[in-house]
N, C-alpha and C positions, 0 to 999 in steps of 0.2 A: 175519713172520720171514724172514730171508735164505734163499735156496735151500739145501736140504739141512741147514739149521741143526738142525731137530728130529731128524734122523736121527743126529746126533752126540751127542744127549743120552742118558745111561744109562737103560736101560729095566728094568722089573720084569715078571716072568712071573706071570700070574694063573692061577687054578685052571681057568678056562675055556679056557686056551691062548692068550689074547690078551696082547699086550705094549703097555704104555703108558709114556711117559716118566715117570721117577721123580718129577720135579718136578710133573707133572700130578696124580699120586696125592696128593702133599703138598697141592696146591691143593684137591683134592676133600675131603680130610680137614679142612682148615682151614674150608672152607665148611660142611661138615656139622656140625662141632662148634659153630659159631657161628650155625647156622640162617641162613646167608647174610650174617651181619654180620661185617665186617672192621674192625679198628682197628689202627693201626701197631704199638702196643706188643704187642698180642696176637699179631699175625703174627710180630713179631720173636722173641717168646718161643717160639712154635711152631717156627720155623726153628732157633733156637738149641738147643732141646731135641733136635731131630732130629740136629743136627750133633754132639751128644755121642756118638752111636753111629756115624754115617757122615757124613763131610765132603762137602758139596756142591761141585761144580765151579763155576768162575766163570760158565761158560755157563748153568748151571742157575739161578744166582742172578739173572742178567739175564733169564731166561725166566719168572721168577715172576710179573711183572705180567701178561703175556699169558695165562699158564696160569690165573691167578686170574680173568681176564675170561672165559676159556672155561668155567671151572667155574661161575661165576655165571650165565652164559648157559645152561649145562646145568641149573642149579637152576631158573631161570625156565622153561625148557622142561618140566621135570618137573612143576612146579606148574601150568603152563598145561594140560598134558595131563590132569592130575587135575581141573582146573576144567572142562575141556571134557566130560570123562566125567560129572562131577557135573551139568552143565547138561543132558545127555541124560537122566539119571535123573530130574531135576526135570520136564523136559518130559513124560516118560512118566507121572509122578505127576499132572501137570496133566490129561493126557488121560483117565486113569481116574477122577480126581476129578470132572471135568466130566460124564463119561458117567454116573457113579453118581448125581450130583445131578439130572441130567435124567431119569433113569429113575425115581428116587423121586418126582419131581414129576409126571411124565406117566403112567408105568406102574409103580406100586409092586409089583404082583404079579410083575414080571419081574426084580426086584432079585436074587433068589437065582440066576437064570440068568446074570446079568451077573457076579456074584461068581464063579460057576463058570468063566465065560470068562476072567476075570482070573487065576484060579488056574491054568488050563490054559496061559496064556501065560507062566507062570513069570517074573514080573517080578523084577528084582534086589533081594534083601533086604538092601540096603546103606543106610547112614545117610542119604544124600541123598534116595533114593526114599521111605523110611519117614517121614522128618521132613516132607517136603513133602506127602505124602499125608495124614499126620496133621493138619497145619496146615489143609489145605483141607476136611477132613471134620469135624473136631471142632467141636462147638457149633452145628451146622446143623440137622439133623433127627434125631429119635430112631430113624428107620428106618435111618440110616446106621451104627448100632452093629453091624450084621451084618458089613459089610466090615472094620470095625475089630476085631471079635472074630476074624475069620479071620486078620487080619494079626498079632494078638497070638499066636494059636496057631502060626502059621508061625515066628515069631521064637522062641517057647518051645522049638520042636524043636531049635534050635541054641544054646539056653541064653541067649538075649537077651530083652530086653523093649523095648516101644515107648519108654519113658522113657529107657532107656540109649542107644538109637539116636539119639533127638533130642538128648540131651546130647553124644553123640559128634560129631554133625554140627556143633553149635555150636562145639565145641572145634576141629574140623578147619577150619572157616571162619576162626576167629581165628588158627590156626597158619599157614594159607595167606596171610592178610593180612600177618602179621608177616614171613613168609619173603619175600614179594614186595617188601614195603617195604624190608627189610634188603638184598636183592639189588640193587635199584635205587640205594639210598643208597651201597652199597659200590662200585658201578660209578662213581659220581661221585667217591668218595674216591680210587679208583685213578687217575683222571685228574688229580687234584691233588697226589698224593704225589710227593715228591722221591726217585726210585728210585736216583739216584746215591748219595745219602747212605745209603740203606738197604743197597745192595750193599756199600759200603765198611764199614759197621758189621757186616755179617754175614759178610764174607769172611775166612777164616783166612789166606789169602795176603796180604791187605791188612795184617792185624795183624802178620804176620811182616816184611813190607817196611818197616813203620814203625819197626822196630828198627835202621834204617840207621845204622851207626856214624858217618857223616859228618853225620848229622842234617839232611840236605838233603831227604829224600823227603817228609817231612810238610809242608815249606814250598813244594812244587811245586804247580802248578795241576792241576786234575782231569784234563785231557787227557794230561798227562805221566804221572800216576799210572796212568791207564787204559792208556797205552802200555806201561808196565812190567808191568802185570798180564797184558796180552795176550801179552807176550813169554814169561811163565811158562806161559801156556795153550798157546802154540804148541809149546814144548819138551815139554810134557806129552803132546801128541798123538802124539809119536813116541818116547816113552820109557816104561819100565815103572814109573817113579816117579810118585807123585801130585803134584799142583800144589803142595801145602804142602811136600813134601819138596824139590822143586826150588827153591822160594823159600828154604828153610832152607839149602840148599847155596850159593846165591848170597850169603846173609847170612854164611855161614862164610868164604867167600872174601874178602868185604869186611872182616870182623873180623880175618882173618889179615893182610891188608894194613895194617890200622890198627895192629896190634901190631908190625909191622915198620917201625920208624921210618925205615929207610934206603930206603923205597920211592921210586923216582924220580918217579913221577907221583902227586900227591895224589888224583887222581880215582879211583885204584884202591881207595880207602877208601869210595867211594860204590857202593851196590848196583847202580846203573844201569850201571856200567862193565861188569858181567858179564851184564847182561840185553840191552843194546842197543849196547854199546860194543865196544872192542877185546878185552875179556875174555870175550866171548861164546863163542868157540871153547873156551876153558878150561872154562867151565861146561858146554857141550855134551858135552865129553869126559868130564867127571866124572859127568854124568847118563846116560852110555851112549846118546847120541842115535843113532837109526837113521833117517836121512832117506831118502825115496824118491828115485829117480834124478833126477826133474825138479827137485826142490828142491835136491839136491846140485849139479846143473848150474848152477842160478841162484846158489848160494853161491859156486861157483868163478868164475863170471862177475863177481861183485861184488868179488872180490879184485883183479882187473886190468881194470877197465871200459874205460879208455882204449885199452889195447892190443887188447882184444877188439873195440872199436868200429872202430878203424882196419883191423885185419886182416880184419874182415867186409866192409868196403867194398872193400878191395883184392881179396879173393877173388871177390866178386861181379863187380867190374869185369873181372877176368881171365876169368871164365866168359863174360860177355857178349861181350867183345872176341874171345876165342878162337873162338867159333862163327862170327862174321862173317868173321874173317881166314882161317879154314880154308876157308870157302866160296870166298873170293876166290882163295886159293892153288890150289884145285882147278880154277878156271876159267883159270888161267895168266896172271894179271895181272902187269904189270911190277913190278920191285922198287921203283922210285921211287913208283909208284902205291900199292904195298902200305904203304910208310912213311907216306905221307899218309893213307891209309885207317886205319892203326893209330892215328895221333894223333887223328883225328876220332872213331873208334870208342871209344877210351879216354876221351875227353872226354864223349861221350854216355853211355857205359856207367857212368862214375863218378857222373854225375848220377842215373841210374836206381838204381844201387846205394845211393847216399846216401839217396834217398827211401825205398827199401825197408828199409834198416837203421833209419832214424829211425822208420818206422812200426812195425817189429817191436819196437823198444826201448820204445815206449809200451805194448806189450802185456805185456812181461815185467818191466819196471822198476816198482817200487813207490815212492811218495814216503816219505821218512824225515823226519818232523817233528822239529825240534830240541827237546830237553827245555827246559822253561821253569819259572822260579820264579813263584809266585803274587804275592807282595808286595802283598797286598790292603790292608795297613796302611801302605804306603809303602816306599820303598827304604831298607833299613837302612844304617848308616854303613859297614860293611865291604864293601858291594856298590856303593857310589857310584862313578861314573866320569865322565869328561869326554867329551862328544860334540864333535868337531871337524868343521866344514864348510869345506873349502878354498874360497876365493873369490879372484877377481882384480879388483883395482881399476884401472880404465882411466883414464888422464889425459884431461882435456878438460872441456868445459862441463857434461857430464852426470855428473861424478864425484860431486857433492853429492847428486843425486837417487839415484844408485846406492847410495851409503852409507846413505841413508835407507831404501831398499828392503831392503837387507841387514839393517839394524837391526830393521826391522819383521818380517822373516822370522825373525830370531833370537828375537824376543819371542814370535812365534806358536809356534815349536817348543818354547820353554820352557813 
Protein backbone atom coordinates (compact mmCIF):
# COMPACT_ATOMS: atom_id res chain seq x y z
CA UNK A 1 0.00 0.00 0.00
CA UNK A 2 1.10 3.59 -0.47
CA UNK A 3 2.36 5.37 2.62
CA UNK A 4 -0.42 6.34 5.07
CA UNK A 5 -3.01 4.67 2.81
CA UNK A 6 -4.34 2.32 5.48
CA UNK A 7 -4.55 5.18 8.00
CA UNK A 8 -7.15 6.87 5.80
CA UNK A 9 -9.42 3.82 5.75
CA UNK A 10 -12.46 3.88 8.08
CA UNK A 11 -11.91 1.73 11.18
CA UNK A 12 -14.15 -0.27 13.49
CA UNK A 13 -13.84 -0.31 17.28
CA UNK A 14 -13.73 -3.82 18.75
CA UNK A 15 -14.68 -5.02 22.20
CA UNK A 16 -11.03 -5.49 23.20
CA UNK A 17 -10.32 -1.83 22.41
CA UNK A 18 -8.43 -2.53 19.18
CA UNK A 19 -9.21 -0.84 15.88
CA UNK A 20 -8.91 -2.44 12.48
CA UNK A 21 -9.82 -1.15 9.02
CA UNK A 22 -13.44 -1.88 8.24
CA UNK A 23 -12.55 -3.51 4.96
CA UNK A 24 -10.18 -5.92 6.77
CA UNK A 25 -13.04 -7.13 8.96
CA UNK A 26 -15.07 -7.65 5.78
CA UNK A 27 -12.22 -9.74 4.38
CA UNK A 28 -12.02 -11.81 7.59
CA UNK A 29 -15.76 -12.47 7.51
CA UNK A 30 -15.59 -13.47 3.85
CA UNK A 31 -12.78 -15.93 4.57
CA UNK A 32 -14.43 -17.41 7.65
CA UNK A 33 -17.80 -17.95 5.95
CA UNK A 34 -16.20 -19.76 3.02
CA UNK A 35 -13.55 -21.62 5.05
CA UNK A 36 -10.82 -19.95 3.01
CA UNK A 37 -12.59 -20.35 -0.33
CA UNK A 38 -13.21 -17.24 -2.45
CA UNK A 39 -15.11 -17.03 -5.71
CA UNK A 40 -15.78 -13.78 -7.62
CA UNK A 41 -19.57 -14.00 -7.50
CA UNK A 42 -19.66 -14.90 -3.81
CA UNK A 43 -17.34 -12.03 -2.97
CA UNK A 44 -19.43 -9.63 -5.05
CA UNK A 45 -22.61 -10.77 -3.30
CA UNK A 46 -20.99 -10.33 0.11
CA UNK A 47 -19.80 -6.78 -0.66
CA UNK A 48 -23.12 -5.87 -2.29
CA UNK A 49 -25.04 -7.05 0.78
CA UNK A 50 -22.76 -5.04 3.07
CA UNK A 51 -23.29 -1.89 1.01
CA UNK A 52 -27.05 -2.17 1.44
CA UNK A 53 -26.41 -0.94 5.00
CA UNK A 54 -23.17 1.08 4.67
CA UNK A 55 -21.55 2.29 1.47
CA UNK A 56 -17.85 1.55 1.10
CA UNK A 57 -15.48 4.25 -0.06
CA UNK A 58 -13.48 3.92 -3.26
CA UNK A 59 -10.27 3.51 -1.27
CA UNK A 60 -11.84 0.59 0.60
CA UNK A 61 -12.90 -1.14 -2.61
CA UNK A 62 -9.36 -0.86 -3.97
CA UNK A 63 -8.03 -2.22 -0.65
CA UNK A 64 -10.14 -5.39 -0.81
CA UNK A 65 -7.55 -7.46 -2.77
CA UNK A 66 -4.68 -6.87 -0.35
CA UNK A 67 -6.98 -7.22 2.67
CA UNK A 68 -8.17 -10.57 1.35
CA UNK A 69 -4.54 -11.66 0.93
CA UNK A 70 -3.81 -10.63 4.52
CA UNK A 71 -6.90 -12.49 5.74
CA UNK A 72 -5.93 -15.64 3.81
CA UNK A 73 -2.38 -15.49 5.19
CA UNK A 74 -3.86 -15.08 8.67
CA UNK A 75 -6.04 -18.14 8.04
CA UNK A 76 -2.96 -20.11 6.92
CA UNK A 77 -1.14 -18.95 10.05
CA UNK A 78 -4.02 -20.06 12.27
CA UNK A 79 -4.20 -23.52 10.68
CA UNK A 80 -0.40 -23.85 10.78
CA UNK A 81 -0.29 -23.03 14.50
CA UNK A 82 -2.95 -25.67 15.15
CA UNK A 83 -1.02 -28.21 13.06
CA UNK A 84 2.18 -27.44 14.98
CA UNK A 85 0.33 -27.93 18.27
CA UNK A 86 -1.17 -31.17 16.97
CA UNK A 87 2.29 -32.39 15.97
CA UNK A 88 3.58 -31.76 19.50
CA UNK A 89 0.70 -33.76 20.97
CA UNK A 90 1.35 -36.63 18.56
CA UNK A 91 5.04 -36.64 19.43
CA UNK A 92 4.06 -36.87 23.11
CA UNK A 93 1.75 -39.78 22.27
CA UNK A 94 4.66 -41.47 20.40
CA UNK A 95 6.84 -41.10 23.48
CA UNK A 96 4.40 -42.65 25.94
CA UNK A 97 3.28 -45.39 23.53
CA UNK A 98 6.88 -46.50 22.88
CA UNK A 99 7.69 -46.39 26.58
CA UNK A 100 4.60 -48.44 27.49
CA UNK A 101 5.35 -51.02 24.78
CA UNK A 102 8.96 -51.41 25.93
CA UNK A 103 7.89 -51.77 29.56
CA UNK A 104 5.34 -54.47 28.71
CA UNK A 105 8.00 -56.36 26.76
CA UNK A 106 10.86 -56.11 29.25
CA UNK A 107 9.39 -55.32 32.70
CA UNK A 108 5.64 -56.08 32.75
CA UNK A 109 5.46 -55.72 36.54
CA UNK A 110 6.42 -52.02 36.24
CA UNK A 111 3.59 -51.13 33.87
CA UNK A 112 1.34 -49.82 36.63
CA UNK A 113 4.13 -47.51 37.83
CA UNK A 114 4.63 -46.16 34.33
CA UNK A 115 0.89 -45.51 33.95
CA UNK A 116 1.04 -43.62 37.24
CA UNK A 117 3.94 -41.55 35.92
CA UNK A 118 1.97 -40.73 32.77
CA UNK A 119 -1.02 -39.71 34.88
CA UNK A 120 1.13 -37.43 37.04
CA UNK A 121 2.56 -35.72 33.91
CA UNK A 122 -1.00 -34.65 33.03
CA UNK A 123 -0.83 -35.13 29.25
CA UNK A 124 -3.32 -33.07 27.18
CA UNK A 125 -6.59 -34.91 26.83
CA UNK A 126 -7.15 -33.56 23.33
CA UNK A 127 -8.10 -35.33 20.14
CA UNK A 128 -4.61 -35.48 18.59
CA UNK A 129 -2.99 -37.03 21.67
CA UNK A 130 -5.84 -39.46 22.36
CA UNK A 131 -6.20 -40.62 18.74
CA UNK A 132 -2.47 -41.21 18.27
CA UNK A 133 -2.05 -43.01 21.61
CA UNK A 134 -5.07 -45.17 20.82
CA UNK A 135 -3.70 -46.02 17.35
CA UNK A 136 -0.28 -47.03 18.73
CA UNK A 137 -1.56 -49.16 21.63
CA UNK A 138 -4.67 -50.82 20.25
CA UNK A 139 -4.30 -54.42 19.06
CA UNK A 140 -0.76 -54.98 20.38
CA UNK A 141 -0.75 -56.68 23.78
CA UNK A 142 -3.51 -57.52 26.21
CA UNK A 143 -1.35 -55.98 28.94
CA UNK A 144 -1.79 -52.56 27.35
CA UNK A 145 -5.49 -52.50 28.25
CA UNK A 146 -4.48 -50.89 31.56
CA UNK A 147 -3.33 -47.55 30.05
CA UNK A 148 -6.30 -47.62 27.68
CA UNK A 149 -8.65 -48.13 30.62
CA UNK A 150 -7.04 -45.22 32.44
CA UNK A 151 -7.40 -43.09 29.30
CA UNK A 152 -11.10 -43.98 29.01
CA UNK A 153 -11.70 -43.07 32.66
CA UNK A 154 -9.96 -39.70 32.29
CA UNK A 155 -12.05 -38.86 29.24
CA UNK A 156 -15.26 -39.99 30.98
CA UNK A 157 -14.64 -37.39 33.69
CA UNK A 158 -15.10 -34.66 31.06
CA UNK A 159 -18.01 -36.40 29.34
CA UNK A 160 -16.08 -37.79 26.36
CA UNK A 161 -15.06 -41.18 25.06
CA UNK A 162 -12.10 -42.50 23.12
CA UNK A 163 -14.28 -43.13 20.05
CA UNK A 164 -15.53 -39.55 20.08
CA UNK A 165 -12.01 -38.13 20.30
CA UNK A 166 -10.76 -40.32 17.45
CA UNK A 167 -13.68 -39.25 15.28
CA UNK A 168 -13.12 -35.59 16.22
CA UNK A 169 -9.46 -35.83 15.22
CA UNK A 170 -10.37 -37.29 11.83
CA UNK A 171 -12.85 -34.49 11.22
CA UNK A 172 -10.31 -31.84 12.30
CA UNK A 173 -7.66 -33.22 9.94
CA UNK A 174 -10.13 -33.16 7.05
CA UNK A 175 -11.20 -29.60 7.91
CA UNK A 176 -7.59 -28.39 8.11
CA UNK A 177 -6.79 -29.98 4.77
CA UNK A 178 -9.79 -28.32 3.12
CA UNK A 179 -9.05 -24.95 4.72
CA UNK A 180 -5.39 -25.06 3.69
CA UNK A 181 -6.28 -26.10 0.14
CA UNK A 182 -8.96 -23.42 -0.18
CA UNK A 183 -6.64 -20.69 1.14
CA UNK A 184 -3.83 -21.49 -1.31
CA UNK A 185 -6.29 -21.78 -4.19
CA UNK A 186 -7.86 -18.44 -3.25
CA UNK A 187 -4.45 -16.75 -3.20
CA UNK A 188 -3.93 -17.92 -6.76
CA UNK A 189 -7.39 -16.70 -7.73
CA UNK A 190 -6.76 -13.24 -6.26
CA UNK A 191 -3.64 -12.90 -8.41
CA UNK A 192 -5.61 -13.64 -11.60
CA UNK A 193 -8.77 -11.59 -10.95
CA UNK A 194 -9.47 -8.36 -12.83
CA UNK A 195 -9.92 -6.02 -9.87
CA UNK A 196 -10.57 -3.02 -12.07
CA UNK A 197 -13.79 -4.60 -13.31
CA UNK A 198 -14.70 -5.68 -9.76
CA UNK A 199 -14.26 -2.17 -8.31
CA UNK A 200 -16.31 -0.57 -11.07
CA UNK A 201 -19.07 -3.13 -10.58
CA UNK A 202 -19.18 -2.62 -6.81
CA UNK A 203 -18.71 1.16 -6.72
CA UNK A 204 -21.85 3.23 -6.13
CA UNK A 205 -19.92 6.27 -7.36
CA UNK A 206 -19.26 4.51 -10.66
CA UNK A 207 -22.94 3.68 -11.12
CA UNK A 208 -23.81 7.33 -10.50
CA UNK A 209 -21.21 8.67 -12.95
CA UNK A 210 -22.44 6.31 -15.67
CA UNK A 211 -25.68 8.33 -15.76
CA UNK A 212 -23.72 11.13 -17.48
CA UNK A 213 -26.27 13.06 -19.60
CA UNK A 214 -23.74 13.51 -22.43
CA UNK A 215 -23.32 9.69 -22.53
CA UNK A 216 -19.55 10.09 -22.83
CA UNK A 217 -18.44 8.61 -19.52
CA UNK A 218 -19.18 4.98 -20.35
CA UNK A 219 -17.21 5.25 -23.62
CA UNK A 220 -14.06 6.59 -21.93
CA UNK A 221 -11.04 4.44 -21.17
CA UNK A 222 -10.41 3.06 -17.70
CA UNK A 223 -7.69 5.59 -16.81
CA UNK A 224 -10.09 8.48 -17.46
CA UNK A 225 -12.93 6.90 -15.50
CA UNK A 226 -10.50 6.27 -12.65
CA UNK A 227 -9.38 9.91 -12.86
CA UNK A 228 -12.99 11.04 -12.41
CA UNK A 229 -13.52 8.70 -9.46
CA UNK A 230 -10.34 9.95 -7.78
CA UNK A 231 -11.62 13.51 -8.24
CA UNK A 232 -14.74 12.55 -6.28
CA UNK A 233 -12.57 10.89 -3.65
CA UNK A 234 -10.37 13.99 -3.23
CA UNK A 235 -13.38 16.24 -2.71
CA UNK A 236 -14.83 13.77 -0.21
CA UNK A 237 -11.70 13.95 1.96
CA UNK A 238 -12.32 17.65 2.68
CA UNK A 239 -16.11 17.68 2.75
CA UNK A 240 -18.84 16.46 5.10
CA UNK A 241 -20.62 14.75 2.23
CA UNK A 242 -20.14 11.15 1.19
CA UNK A 243 -18.55 10.22 -2.11
CA UNK A 244 -21.91 9.13 -3.53
CA UNK A 245 -23.49 12.46 -2.60
CA UNK A 246 -20.66 14.34 -4.30
CA UNK A 247 -21.07 12.28 -7.47
CA UNK A 248 -24.83 12.96 -7.40
CA UNK A 249 -24.20 16.72 -7.11
CA UNK A 250 -21.89 16.63 -10.13
CA UNK A 251 -24.58 14.70 -11.99
CA UNK A 252 -27.19 17.31 -11.02
CA UNK A 253 -25.02 20.12 -12.39
CA UNK A 254 -24.52 18.24 -15.68
CA UNK A 255 -28.27 17.51 -15.96
CA UNK A 256 -29.05 21.16 -15.27
CA UNK A 257 -26.72 22.21 -18.10
CA UNK A 258 -28.29 19.61 -20.40
CA UNK A 259 -31.77 20.99 -19.72
CA UNK A 260 -30.52 24.50 -20.48
CA UNK A 261 -30.32 24.40 -24.26
CA UNK A 262 -28.74 27.86 -24.37
CA UNK A 263 -25.55 26.67 -22.64
CA UNK A 264 -22.58 28.20 -24.43
CA UNK A 265 -20.28 25.21 -23.97
CA UNK A 266 -21.63 21.74 -24.75
CA UNK A 267 -18.97 20.27 -22.48
CA UNK A 268 -20.92 21.58 -19.50
CA UNK A 269 -23.35 18.72 -20.12
CA UNK A 270 -20.54 16.26 -19.39
CA UNK A 271 -20.00 15.24 -15.79
CA UNK A 272 -16.24 15.56 -16.14
CA UNK A 273 -16.58 19.32 -16.63
CA UNK A 274 -17.41 19.61 -12.92
CA UNK A 275 -14.91 17.01 -11.69
CA UNK A 276 -11.68 18.01 -13.45
CA UNK A 277 -12.64 20.93 -15.73
CA UNK A 278 -13.58 24.57 -15.36
CA UNK A 279 -16.74 23.66 -13.45
CA UNK A 280 -14.75 22.20 -10.54
CA UNK A 281 -14.96 25.40 -8.40
CA UNK A 282 -18.73 25.34 -8.84
CA UNK A 283 -18.93 21.76 -7.56
CA UNK A 284 -16.52 22.45 -4.70
CA UNK A 285 -18.61 25.40 -3.56
CA UNK A 286 -21.77 23.33 -3.67
CA UNK A 287 -20.14 20.56 -1.62
CA UNK A 288 -18.88 22.99 1.04
CA UNK A 289 -15.24 22.13 0.40
CA UNK A 290 -12.77 23.08 3.14
CA UNK A 291 -9.25 22.79 1.75
CA UNK A 292 -6.18 23.00 4.03
CA UNK A 293 -3.89 25.97 3.48
CA UNK A 294 -1.29 24.17 1.36
CA UNK A 295 -3.90 22.81 -1.04
CA UNK A 296 -5.59 26.21 -1.21
CA UNK A 297 -2.25 27.78 -2.04
CA UNK A 298 -1.67 25.23 -4.80
CA UNK A 299 -5.13 25.91 -6.20
CA UNK A 300 -4.48 29.67 -6.29
CA UNK A 301 -1.16 29.06 -8.00
CA UNK A 302 -2.87 26.98 -10.65
CA UNK A 303 -5.17 29.86 -11.61
CA UNK A 304 -2.26 32.03 -12.86
CA UNK A 305 0.74 29.72 -13.33
CA UNK A 306 2.65 31.83 -15.85
CA UNK A 307 2.45 35.03 -13.80
CA UNK A 308 3.50 33.16 -10.67
CA UNK A 309 6.39 31.55 -12.57
CA UNK A 310 7.80 34.85 -13.84
CA UNK A 311 7.25 36.75 -10.59
CA UNK A 312 9.04 34.01 -8.61
CA UNK A 313 12.07 34.19 -10.91
CA UNK A 314 12.10 38.01 -10.71
CA UNK A 315 11.80 38.03 -6.93
CA UNK A 316 14.62 35.52 -6.41
CA UNK A 317 16.82 37.37 -8.91
CA UNK A 318 16.20 40.60 -7.00
CA UNK A 319 17.06 38.95 -3.69
CA UNK A 320 20.29 37.43 -4.97
CA UNK A 321 21.37 40.64 -6.73
CA UNK A 322 20.48 42.96 -3.85
CA UNK A 323 22.72 41.11 -1.43
CA UNK A 324 25.83 41.42 -3.58
CA UNK A 325 25.13 45.00 -4.64
CA UNK A 326 24.60 46.03 -1.01
CA UNK A 327 27.97 44.61 -0.10
CA UNK A 328 29.63 46.45 -3.05
CA UNK A 329 27.93 49.74 -2.09
CA UNK A 330 29.19 49.44 1.50
CA UNK A 331 32.76 49.03 0.24
CA UNK A 332 32.41 52.31 -1.73
CA UNK A 333 32.81 51.05 -5.29
CA UNK A 334 32.44 53.54 -8.16
CA UNK A 335 29.07 54.11 -9.84
CA UNK A 336 30.22 52.78 -13.24
CA UNK A 337 31.57 49.69 -11.53
CA UNK A 338 28.27 49.26 -9.68
CA UNK A 339 26.36 49.37 -12.99
CA UNK A 340 28.58 46.72 -14.56
CA UNK A 341 28.32 44.63 -11.42
CA UNK A 342 24.50 44.96 -11.38
CA UNK A 343 24.27 43.65 -14.95
CA UNK A 344 26.55 40.68 -14.27
CA UNK A 345 24.91 39.87 -10.94
CA UNK A 346 21.41 40.07 -12.47
CA UNK A 347 22.46 37.68 -15.24
CA UNK A 348 23.99 35.17 -12.85
CA UNK A 349 21.19 35.58 -10.29
CA UNK A 350 18.48 35.02 -12.90
CA UNK A 351 20.09 31.71 -13.91
CA UNK A 352 20.18 30.55 -10.29
CA UNK A 353 16.60 31.75 -9.72
CA UNK A 354 15.43 29.96 -12.89
CA UNK A 355 17.03 26.69 -11.79
CA UNK A 356 15.52 26.94 -8.30
CA UNK A 357 12.01 27.80 -9.55
CA UNK A 358 12.09 24.96 -12.08
CA UNK A 359 13.20 22.51 -9.39
CA UNK A 360 10.51 23.70 -6.96
CA UNK A 361 7.86 23.53 -9.69
CA UNK A 362 8.55 19.82 -10.17
CA UNK A 363 7.77 19.29 -6.48
CA UNK A 364 4.43 21.09 -6.34
CA UNK A 365 3.10 20.62 -9.87
CA UNK A 366 1.17 17.46 -10.65
CA UNK A 367 0.59 16.07 -14.15
CA UNK A 368 -2.94 16.45 -15.47
CA UNK A 369 -3.68 13.67 -17.95
CA UNK A 370 -6.16 14.51 -20.69
CA UNK A 371 -9.48 12.60 -20.69
CA UNK A 372 -9.57 9.99 -23.42
CA UNK A 373 -12.25 7.96 -25.17
CA UNK A 374 -11.78 4.20 -25.36
CA UNK A 375 -12.97 3.55 -28.94
CA UNK A 376 -12.12 -0.15 -28.59
CA UNK A 377 -14.48 -0.94 -31.48
CA UNK A 378 -13.03 1.73 -33.74
CA UNK A 379 -13.59 5.47 -34.20
CA UNK A 380 -17.31 6.21 -34.70
CA UNK A 381 -18.46 8.41 -37.59
CA UNK A 382 -19.25 11.43 -35.45
CA UNK A 383 -15.71 11.43 -34.01
CA UNK A 384 -13.76 11.05 -37.26
CA UNK A 385 -11.24 13.75 -38.08
CA UNK A 386 -8.46 14.56 -40.52
CA UNK A 387 -4.80 14.55 -39.50
CA UNK A 388 -2.69 17.05 -41.47
CA UNK A 389 1.11 16.85 -41.51
CA UNK A 390 2.63 19.95 -43.18
CA UNK A 391 5.55 19.14 -45.45
CA UNK A 392 7.81 21.17 -47.74
CA UNK A 393 8.64 19.86 -51.20
CA UNK A 394 12.04 21.16 -52.28
CA UNK A 395 12.87 21.43 -56.02
CA UNK A 396 15.82 19.56 -57.35
CA UNK A 397 17.06 16.14 -58.27
CA UNK A 398 15.91 14.56 -55.00
CA UNK A 399 12.30 15.78 -55.21
CA UNK A 400 11.02 12.40 -56.47
CA UNK A 401 12.76 10.51 -53.66
CA UNK A 402 11.39 12.97 -51.12
CA UNK A 403 7.84 12.47 -52.39
CA UNK A 404 8.28 8.71 -52.16
CA UNK A 405 9.50 9.04 -48.56
CA UNK A 406 6.57 11.26 -47.60
CA UNK A 407 4.10 8.85 -49.23
CA UNK A 408 5.60 5.94 -47.33
CA UNK A 409 5.44 7.92 -44.06
CA UNK A 410 1.79 8.73 -44.76
CA UNK A 411 1.03 5.05 -45.29
CA UNK A 412 2.82 4.09 -42.08
CA UNK A 413 0.85 6.67 -40.09
CA UNK A 414 -2.40 5.44 -41.59
